[in-house]
Each structure stands twice: as C-alpha cells, then as structure tokens.
N, C-alpha and C positions, 0 to 999 in steps of 0.2 A: 504494499499500499504506499503512495506516495504521501509526503508531507502536505497538509493542506487540504485534504479531500475528505469526505465523509466515508467512513468505512462500511463496507457490505458485509452480509451474513458470508461466513466463510473465509474472510479475511485474516489472515495473521499480522497482529498488531503488537506493538510495544510502547507503552504510554507511561510517562514518569509524572504523578501526582504532586500537588503542593506539599506535601510531606515528605518529599522526595523516594515515595514508594513507586517502583516499577512495575507496573502490570502488563505481562506478556501472555499472549494467548490467542484463541480464536474467536471471532466475532460470532455470536449466538444470534441475535436479533438488534435492529435498530429502530428506534423511534424518533420522534421529533427532536426529543431532549438529550439524547444519550445513546450509547451502546452498551450491551451486556456482552462483558468479556469472559470466556471461561478459560482459566488458565490450567497449569497443571496441579496446582495445590488448592485453588478456589477460584470461585466467580465473582465478579464485580461489575457493576453498572458505573460507567464512567461518563460524564457529560460530554456533549458533543464538542464544545469548546476546545477540549484537549486535541481533538482530530483536526477541526478547522483552521483556528488560530493557535498551534501550540507556543508561538512566540509572545503571545500575549498572556497566557496561561503560565509559563515557565519562562519568563526572560532569560537570556544568557546572563551570566554574572558580568557585571562591569569591571574594568580594570581598576587598580586602585588609584591611578592618576585621575578618574573620573570621579571619584568618590568625594572629591574634596579633600583628601587627607593632606597634609603637609608635611614635609621634612621636620624632624624635632627641631626646636630651636636651642640655639648655642646657649651655654649657661651664661649668665651676666658675671663679668669680672667686676670686682671693685676697682674702679679706677682712681679714686681717690686715695690718696697715701696719708697714714696717719702722722701728724708731726708733733 
C-alpha cells in the first residue's frame, strides 16, 4: 500500500500510532472513519487519518536547530578586580 492512500481489505499495512506503537497486519474491513487491522498478536481499529495523511498524525521529528535550542551560554567571569 502506498503512503497517502486509503487501505482496502486484504492490504498489508504498517502504521505507527501517537503512542509510538506500530500496528502491522492485514486490513479486514474499512469504513468512513477507519480500518480494522488484524495483526499477528491482536486486531485493532485505526483512524483513517493514519493512512491518508500520516505526516499530520505523526510528523517527523524536527532537528535541534529548529527547536529554538541555543548553545549554552559561557560563564560570566568577574571582570572587576578587588583592590
């Protein structure tokens, strides 16, 4: 199954959910809101958004440079000398 398309019964899929759980299995049935995936260990209903726009549901992690993280500041040295 290609990314960004609605699954059909019989398709083999692999979907990663918000909680980082990956569901791998065969699509049993599809309704307007999601798909029933039957995996090796258990079956699970998955919302259709995970198939149609996986980038919106599970966006890729941003690089540290885009997170607004700054390099640690240098320690301030006392520039005043005691007299």
